[in-house]
C-alpha positions in Angstrom: 96.5 71.1 126.0 94.9 67.8 125.3 91.3 67.4 125.8 91.8 63.8 127.8 94.7 65.3 129.9 93.9 65.8 133.7 93.7 69.7 134.4 97.1 69.5 136.4 99.0 68.0 133.5 99.1 71.3 131.1 100.5 73.1 133.9 103.3 71.1 134.8 107.1 72.3 133.8 108.8 68.8 134.0 112.3 68.2 134.9 114.8 68.2 131.9 117.3 65.4 132.7 120.8 66.0 131.5 121.5 65.1 127.7 122.4 61.3 126.8 123.8 61.8 123.4 124.8 59.1 121.2 128.3 60.4 119.9 131.2 58.5 119.1 134.1 58.7 121.2 132.2 61.1 123.4 133.8 62.7 126.4 130.6 62.7 128.5 130.9 65.1 131.6 127.2 66.7 131.7 125.4 64.3 134.1 128.0 63.9 137.1 128.3 60.1 136.5 131.1 58.0 138.2 133.8 57.9 135.5 134.7 54.5 137.0 132.5 51.5 137.1 130.9 49.9 140.2 132.6 47.4 142.5 133.5 44.1 140.7 131.6 42.9 143.8 128.3 44.4 142.5 128.8 42.9 139.0 129.2 39.3 140.6 125.8 40.0 142.9 123.8 41.1 140.2 125.2 38.3 138.1 124.4 35.6 141.0 120.9 36.9 141.0 119.6 36.4 137.1 118.1 33.0 138.0 114.8 31.6 137.8 113.9 33.4 140.8 113.3 37.0 138.8 109.7 35.2 138.2 109.0 36.2 141.9 108.6 39.9 143.1 111.7 41.6 144.9 111.2 41.9 148.8 108.7 45.1 149.2 110.8 46.7 151.9 114.1 45.7 150.6 115.2 44.7 154.1 118.6 43.9 153.0 119.2 47.2 151.5 118.0 49.0 154.8 120.4 46.7 156.8 123.3 47.5 155.1 122.5 51.3 155.1 122.0 51.2 158.4 125.1 49.5 159.1 127.0 52.1 157.3 125.5 54.8 158.9 125.2 53.6 162.4 121.4 54.1 162.6 118.5 51.3 162.9 117.0 49.7 160.1 113.8 51.5 161.1 115.2 54.8 160.5 115.9 53.7 157.0 113.3 54.0 153.7 114.8 52.9 150.1 113.5 53.8 147.0 114.0 53.7 143.1 116.7 56.3 143.2 116.8 59.3 145.3 114.4 61.0 143.0 111.6 58.9 143.9 112.6 59.2 147.8 112.4 62.9 147.2 108.9 62.7 145.5 107.4 60.8 148.1 109.1 63.2 150.6 107.6 66.1 149.0 104.1 64.3 149.1 104.3 63.0 152.7 106.4 65.5 154.5 106.6 69.0 152.8 102.9 69.5 151.5 101.4 72.1 154.2 99.8 75.4 154.3 102.9 77.3 154.7 105.5 77.7 152.0 108.3 75.0 151.4 111.6 76.9 151.4 114.6 76.3 149.2 117.5 77.9 147.3 116.7 80.0 144.1 119.7 78.0 142.5 119.5 74.4 143.5 118.5 71.0 142.1 115.9 71.9 139.6 113.4 69.1 140.2 112.7 70.9 143.8 110.1 73.2 142.0 108.7 70.3 139.6 107.7 68.3 142.6 106.2 71.4 143.9 103.9 71.9 140.7 103.2 68.2 140.7 102.0 68.0 144.2 100.4 71.8 144.3 103.0 72.7 147.1 103.6 76.7 147.7 107.1 77.5 147.9 109.7 80.3 147.9 112.8 80.6 146.9 115.5 82.0 148.8 118.3 83.8 146.9 121.8 82.5 147.4 124.4 84.8 148.6 126.5 86.9 146.3 129.3 84.2 146.1 126.4 81.1 145.4 126.7 80.3 149.2 123.6 79.2 151.4 123.0 81.4 154.6 120.7 79.3 156.7 119.6 82.3 158.6 117.7 83.6 155.7 115.6 80.6 156.2 114.4 81.3 159.9 110.9 82.4 159.0 107.7 80.4 159.1 107.7 78.0 156.7 105.9 74.4 155.7 109.4 72.9 155.4 113.0 73.1 154.2 114.8 71.4 151.8 118.7 72.2 151.1 121.0 70.2 148.7 124.3 69.7 150.7 126.6 70.2 148.8 124.3 72.4 146.6 124.1 71.6 143.1 124.8 72.9 140.7 127.3 75.1 142.5 129.1 72.7 144.4 129.3 74.6 147.6 128.7 73.2 151.2 127.5 73.8 154.4 129.3 72.7 157.6 127.8 70.2 160.0 127.6 73.1 162.6 125.6 75.5 160.5 122.9 72.9 159.9 122.9 71.9 163.8 122.4 75.6 164.4 119.6 75.9 162.2 117.7 72.8 163.4 117.8 74.1 166.9 116.1 77.2 165.8 113.5 75.3 163.1 111.8 72.6 165.3 108.1 72.9 163.9 108.6 71.9 160.2 110.5 69.0 158.5 114.3 69.9 157.5 115.5 67.8 154.4 119.0 67.3 153.5 119.6 66.3 149.9 123.0 64.4 150.2 123.3 63.1 146.8 127.1 64.3 146.4 128.0 64.3 150.2 130.8 61.5 149.7 132.7 63.7 147.9 134.1 66.0 150.7 131.2 67.4 152.6 130.1 66.4 156.0 127.0 64.3 156.5 124.3 65.2 158.8 123.3 61.6 159.8 124.6 62.1 163.0 122.2 64.5 163.9 119.0 62.4 163.2 118.6 61.0 166.7 118.6 64.3 168.1 116.2 66.3 165.9 113.2 64.2 165.0 112.0 66.9 162.0 115.5 66.1 160.1 115.3 63.7 157.2 118.6 62.9 155.1 118.2 61.7 151.5 121.1 60.0 149.5 121.7 58.0 146.6 124.3 55.4 145.3 124.2 56.7 141.8 127.5 58.9 142.2 129.7 57.8 144.6 128.9 54.0 144.4 128.7 54.2 140.4 124.9 52.8 140.4 123.1 55.4 138.5 122.1 52.7 136.1 120.4 50.5 139.0 118.5 53.5 140.7 119.0 53.3 144.7 118.3 55.8 146.6 117.6 56.0 150.4 116.4 58.1 153.5 117.4 58.2 157.0 115.3 60.0 159.7 113.2 59.6 162.8 111.0 56.4 162.8 107.7 58.5 162.3 109.1 60.3 159.2 110.2 56.6 157.8 106.6 55.8 158.1 105.1 58.5 156.2 107.3 57.7 153.5 106.3 54.1 153.7 102.9 54.9 153.6 102.9 56.9 150.5 105.2 54.1 148.9 102.8 51.5 149.5 100.0 53.5 148.1 102.3 53.9 144.9 104.5 51.1 144.2 105.0 48.6 146.6 108.2 47.0 144.9 110.4 50.0 144.1 113.7 48.0 144.0 114.2 44.9 142.0 116.0 42.0 142.8 119.1 42.9 140.7 119.0 46.4 142.4 118.5 45.3 146.0 121.7 42.5 145.6 123.9 45.3 143.7 123.1 47.7 146.4 124.1 45.6 149.2 127.6 44.5 147.6 128.3 48.3 146.8 127.7 49.3 150.4 129.7 46.6 151.6 132.8 47.2 149.6 134.1 50.0 151.3 137.6 49.6 150.2 136.5 50.2 146.5 134.4 52.9 147.5 137.2 54.6 149.2 139.7 54.0 146.4 137.6 55.6 143.7 136.1 58.7 146.0 139.7 59.6 146.6 140.5 59.5 142.7 137.6 61.6 142.0 138.7 64.4 144.7 142.3 64.4 143.5 141.3 64.8 139.7 138.8 67.5 140.9 141.4 69.5 142.3 143.6 69.2 139.3 140.9 70.0 137.2 139.9 73.2 139.3 143.6 74.6 138.9 143.7 73.7 135.4 140.5 75.9 134.6 141.8 78.7 136.8 144.8 78.7 134.7 142.8 79.4 131.4 141.0 82.1 133.1 137.8 80.5 134.7 136.6 81.2 138.2 136.1 77.8 139.7 133.8 77.8 142.6 134.6 75.5 145.5 133.4 72.4 145.1 132.6 69.5 147.4 130.9 67.4 144.8 131.9 65.4 142.0 131.9 68.3 139.6 133.0 71.8 139.1 131.0 75.2 138.5 133.0 77.6 136.5 132.9 80.6 134.6 135.4 82.3 132.1 136.0 86.0 132.7 135.9 86.8 128.7 134.3 83.9 127.0 130.4 83.0 126.8 129.5 79.9 128.7 126.9 78.9 126.3 129.6 79.3 123.1 132.2 77.4 124.8 129.6 74.5 125.6 128.8 74.4 121.8 132.8 74.5 120.7 133.2 71.6 123.1 130.5 69.6 121.7 132.1 70.1 118.4 134.9 68.3 119.6 132.7 65.5 121.1 133.0 66.9 124.7 129.8 67.4 126.4 129.3 69.7 129.5 126.2 71.1 131.3 125.1 74.7 130.7 121.9 76.3 132.4 120.2 79.1 130.8 119.0 80.2 134.4 119.6 83.9 135.7 122.7 84.5 137.6 124.4 81.3 136.5 124.0 81.6 132.5 127.6 82.1 132.4 128.5 78.8 134.2 129.6 75.5 132.9 129.1 72.5 135.2 131.7 70.0 134.5 131.4 66.4 135.7 134.8 65.1 137.1 136.0 62.4 134.8 138.9 60.1 134.4 142.2 62.1 134.3 142.7 61.2 130.6 138.8 62.8 130.1 139.8 66.0 131.8 143.2 66.3 130.4 141.2 66.2 126.8 138.8 68.7 128.2 141.5 71.3 129.3 143.3 70.4 125.7 140.1 71.4 123.9 139.4 74.6 126.1 142.9 76.0 125.7 142.6 75.5 121.9 139.3 77.1 121.8 140.3 80.0 124.4 143.8 80.9 122.4 141.7 80.8 119.1 139.3 83.3 120.2 
């Protein structure tokens, strides 16, 4: 450990993001980026913003984005918090709302940033095992806790809980904050946003990275009771008063307003996901039911790490996790139809040769 480090730094186990390789003619199916570009309105809005005004700080409250989110989600702007990607929103949430004496609860297989935040902020936590079929049973979370965070749909499994299941849990769990991380909700799951007015301890977190094709602009937001939002604002203004720059603010508003483009690209991905799952099943893969822009699949006979290596040799990148219970799965982003056809052709060749 470097002698100049703070004591906590040497104990951290940082999050490892998906690889961003520089390979020619790459089929990149490892980081769940949208295969379709952002709305043309976004590009126009960002272009219009590149003026002399960039010398000025942006709106610290990102009020235009808050208003746009509120309009889309049928809530009040005061119920919306905006941050630099949903990861920053999550970080502020862990610090402001989930740091208590009782342990935070989340699944043993889920977004791997959750335990990283716990390490950073010294938060006690307990991992609740997924069921045998990799689902989440919310009855397992009905125990004393300092908060609960559930990714719905879950990542990397892709499975989703129904709104009624979440509502039943909220009725039981009233003494701590429940965070529903809806990064992938637009690809077929039910959002719990409609429950925020009834449950003051519910916080919903979403992102424009996936379904709005804005991973490069870094825009995330939370929706919840005004007291929860105030807590996030207090932390934000103690950390970074200007989380969204002028380009991101204008791009976010344009993306949220272009509902027609959003719906077209969303439906394309859902359709391609279905055909990709069927093609993988025909090759001997077990594919978990997905409500995300990726599928989670394992082959009945072939090792997942070996499959990932052989695909990489053909310039096709998928995600493999070296984690107990899921080390034989591959997480495969839903790309364009052409990209998915190339993937299936490569897997067919690999499996036939093997």
